[in-house]
N, C-alpha and C positions, 0 to 999 in steps of 0.2 A: 671508763677507759683510763681517766687519769690515776685510778688506784692501780690498774694494771702494769702502766709503764714502769714506776718505781719498782715493783715487784720483779719485772723482767730484768732490770738492771742489776738488781742485787744478786739474782740467780746467775746471770752472766759473770758477774764479777767472782762470785765463789768457784763457778766452772773454770775461769781463766786462771785463778790462783792455784787450782788444783792440776794444771798441766804443765808440760814443759815441751817447748817445740823444738828444741835443739838441745841435746839430742832427744830423738822420740824414744817412748818406751820400746824395750826389746819386743820383737814380733815372734819369738822362739817360745816364749812362755805359753804353755797349752793350758794354763789355769784360766778360769773365767774371770771377767773384768771384776774389779774390787767393788763391793757394795757398802754402803754406809746409811746410817739413819740419821735425819734431821727433822726437827720439829715440824709437823704438818706434812710430811713426806715419809711414807712407809719404807720405800726402798729406793735406792740410787744404783744406777749401773753406769759405770765408767770403763772406758777402753779406748783402743786404737783399732781402726780398720785393718785386719790381716789380709795377706795377699789371697785375692779371688774371693774376698768375703763381699756379701751384699747385706744391704739392710735386712732383706727377708731372713738370711742366715742368722742375723744377729738376734732377730726377734724370736726366731725358732730355737735357738739354743738356750735362750733365756726364759722360755715358757711364756712368751707375751702373746696378747690377743692380736691375731693377724688382722682382725677387722679394723682395729687402732691403726695398723700400718697403713691399710688401704686409705683411711681418713686423712693420714699425715701426708700421704702421697698427694691426694688430691688438694690439700690446703697449700702445698710447697710448689706445686707445679709451675706456678708462673713467677716463683721467686728463686728456687733451685731445686732440681729434680732430685728426688731421694735415690734414684737409681745411679746418679752421677757422684759416687764416692770414691775416695782414693785411698790406696794402701797407705798406712802410717797416720792418717789424719784422725785426730781424737774425736770422741762424741760421748754424750751423756744423756740418759733417760732417766727421768724421774717418775716414780709410780705412786698411786695411792693405795689405800688400805686393800682394794679390791683388785689389785694388781693391774688396773688400767693406767694407761699413760697419761701422765699430767703435763710433761713437757718433754722435747727432744731438743738437743743443741749439737750441732755438728761444725766442726771448723772446717770451711771451704778451702780456705788457703792462708797465706800469712796475714791477710789484711781483713778477712771478713768471716763472721759466724752465720750459720742459719739457726734460727731460734723459732720452735713451734710450740705453742701453748695451748692448752685446751680451754676453750670458751664455748661451753656447752650451747647448742648440741653438738659443735664440731671443734676444729682447731683453727688457729690464725698463725700465718708464717711470716717472718720478716727477715731481711738481711741486715745484719748489724756490723758496723765497723768495729775492729777490735781497738779498744781505747790505749794505744801506746802512749808512753811518755817520750817525746821526742827531744833528743839532746843534740848538740852540736859537736862532733868529734874532728879530731886533726890527726892526720898520719902523714909521715914522710919517710922516705927510704931511698936507698942507693940500688942500682941494679948490679947483681953479681952474675947470676946466670939468665935469669927471665924473671918477668913481672910477678908471676904466680908466687914463685919462691921468695921473692924480696918482700911480699906482702904478709907471708906468714904460712902459706902451703896448706890452710884447712880450708872447709867448705865455703865458710863466709868470705874468705880472702879470694877464693876463686870467683865468686860472684862479683866482688868489687872490682877485681882484675878485670872481668869481662866488660863491666860498665865503664871502667876507666879507658879501657882500650877502644870500646865503642865510640866514646866522645872524641878521641884524637885520630880515628880510623882513617879519616881523608887526608891526614897530615903525615901520619906515622904508620908504617907497616910493622905491627909488633911481632912479626914472625921473622923478619929479616933486618929491620933497621936498628934494633936495640943494640946498644953498646955497654960494655962493662964500665961502670962508673956513671952512667946516666942516673938522673935523679927524678924523684917525683914528690908532690906534695898535694895532699887532698883534703878538703873540708867536706865532711859528709854528715849526713843525718844518722843518729844512732836511734834505734827503736828499743826502748825498755819496757818491760812488764812487770810488776810486782817486785821491783827493785833489781831485776835481773835484765842484762843485755840479752837480747833476741837476735837482732840482725841489724845490718846497714839498711838505710833508706835511700833516699836520693843524693847523688853527688852534688853538693852546691857550688863548688869551684875547685879548680884542679889547676896544677902546673906540671909540666913535663920538660925536662931538658934533654935532649936526644942529640947526642954527637955535637955538643955545644950550641944547638939551636933551642930557644926557649918558647915553648907552646902554653898558653894560658886558656882557660875556658870558664865562663860563669853562667850559671843557670839562671834562667829569667822565666816567669810564667806571665803571659800576656793576659789581657783583660778577658780574652775568650777562653781562658783556662788551658790553653795549649802552652806547653814548656819546651824550651830548646836551649841550646849552648851557643854562647856567642864570645867573640874575642873582646879585647879591652877597647875597640872602637863601636862595639855593637853589631858587627858583622856577623852572620850566622856561620858556625864552623861546618855545617852540613854542606855537602856538594852534590851534584846531580849523580855522581858515581861514586861507587867504592874505590878504594885504591887497588884492590885486588878482589876477586870472587870467592877466594877460599883461603885457608890456612895451607900454606905449602912449604915444601924443605927447600927447593931450589928451582930455578929456571934452567931447563935443559936445552932449549931452543929458543931464540928470539926472532923478533921480525926481520925477515931478510927477503931479497928478490932473487936469491941464488943460494940453495942448500942442497946437499946430497941427501936424499931421501933414506932414512935407514933400513927401509924394506925394499923400495923399488931400486935403490942403488943409482938412481938418475939424479941429475941436478935440475931442480924446480923451486919456483918461489915458495916461501914459508910465511905466509901473509898473517901471523899471529904470533902468541907466547905460548909455549909448552911449559905448564906449571906441575912439577912433579910432586906427588903427594900419595899417601898411602890409599889403596883401593878403599873405597867407601866413605872418604873424607867428603863432607857436605860441600856442594857447590852452590853459591847464592847469586841471585839476580844483582848485576851490577848497580842497576837503577830502577825506577818505576817504568813500567811499560805493559805491553801486551805480547803475548806469546804468538809467534807468526809461523812457527814450525816446531813440531815435536813428535820425534820417531826416530826410526833407523834410516840412515842416509849414506850408503855406499862406504867409502873409505873413512867418513867421520865417524861412523859407528853410530851409537844413539847420540843424538844432536838435539838441542834446543836453541831456537833462534828467537830473540825478543827484539821488537821495535820500540825504541824509546821516543817520548814527545819531542826531544830536542834534535831530531834528524839523525840520530845514531842507531845502529843495529849492532846487537852484540851476539856472538855465536859460542856455544859451549859443547865442544865435541869429546867423542871416546867415552861417553858416560857409562858406567856400569849399569845404572838403572836411572830412569827418570821419575820424579817424585808424582804420585798420584795426584791428579787434577791439574798437572801442567800440560795442557792440551791447547791446540789452536784456537785463539780468540780469548784466552784465560787473561785475566789481569793480575800482574804481580807488583809487589812493592819492593823498593830497594832493600837488599838483606833476606829476602824470601829464599828458603832453600827450594832449588829447582831440580836438583839431581845430586848424583854422587860419583866421585871419581872412578873411573873405570879403565879398560883398555880394549874396547870394542872398535871393529873397524881395523884399519891399517895403523897398528899400534905396537910397539915392542915392549911396553909395560905401562903399569897406572900413571896417568897423568891427565891433566885438563888441556886440551888445545882450545885456547881462548882467542877469538878474533873480534875486531871491531871495524864497522864500516861506517863512513861519515858520507852522506849522500849516496854516490854510486861506486865510491872507491874504499879500498881498505886502508886503514891507518894503524900506525904502531900504538898500541893500548899504552906502553909506558910513556910515550911522548906527547899524549893528549892533555892538554890544560883545561881541566874541568872548572867551570866558573862556580863560586860559592852561591848558596840560597840568599834569599833576602835578609835584610838587617832588621833591628828594632825600628818600628814606626817612629816617626819624628815625635808624635805627642807623648811617647813614653820613654824618649831618651834620657830625660832628666831623672826619672824614676829608676832607670835602669843604672845610670851612672852612680846614684846614691847607693844603690844594693852592691854594685861592682866594687866601689871604693871600700866599703865595710869588709866585704869578702876579701879584697885584696890585702887589707890590713892582717887579717887572720892568715892568709897564706904566707905573707911576709914573716910571720911569727914561728912558722914551722921550719925546724932544722933537720934535713934529711939525714939519717944515720943508718949504717948497715943493721941488717936484722940480727937480733941475738939469736944463738942457738936455742931450739926449742927444749925446754926441761924436759928430763926423762920422764915426769908424770904425764907429759903431752898436753898440759894445760897451757892455754895461751891468755896473755893479758892483751887487752884491747887499747891500742894507742889512741889517746883522746885527750880533750881539754879539761875533762873532769878531774 
């Protein structure tokens, strides 16, 4: 066993050096995956999973023994099923002189590999973490139009922007609250492999100045392994509810006890908020809870009602479609998608009719003061303060500057401390 593990590590290192995660190899090339010969291995097949392709297809087109595939599936069943492979993910198969499979390596995601090796008379499977080199990066910028463009406008920037907006989503609505001239600073993990930047990891600390108000967040992982974001006093940034259940364009109707209904043309209360958004926009549960009702209900159209543990009930009306699995009694977590914006029931166009009840009466969702979650436990405050102070110094060293125009080549330089 001790001799096998170093050999596995060497094979994985060779495999990782031969692939690039961003961008992935073109999937339009109809030629078979490249093969090469190395000492002790007769043939090596490398490629990426094509749209609709299965491991059976890969074995069949390369003339491999399907009995080996059956044994590989058996060995990996409790680690990662070989039927669960995704388009664009790289794989490598090493073959012996008799064309039998010696090993199969498949990249499950950004973080892990499935490695299966022959140990006669069968195979052994394991999931292995990709050995990234983690570096501390620094970014800063100024909002011109939106956060995405200010970060650079590419795929990695979009993911980083989503992570940053999630951190501050309880205090800043990134759809409506941003102002030109707002600034941001980010200390973030950069994941490198083979001397090349691959992607961003966790945001370690962040600062966002929105309309003159400064918001800061520091990541801290407790002894139980659970990580969260906290302010300078060690209070959690997370609240019981999101600031809004969707990304919206505008509010067409607010909470009022007297409004002329746009269809019925009579004056009646509108005890909620109408968020205008394109049809199909995902709608998320405002907080943790259980589904009290899911279905079609008169003028509300497709409606989902969620009961929350803090005495609140939230209503999501006029949905185009309710997500599969969102039914009475189902548990939902904050941010889970429960449906999609539509115009069912008495509605003049795509929007979400969102309502909130506290106890037995409706309340204005925009006026509810939602308390924050818990803070850092007292035994760990000193450790948190040390980490926060160190990250605070790094944040202070970042100077936000407007993003430079992207070169004609389309290449992007990652801003960092290196």
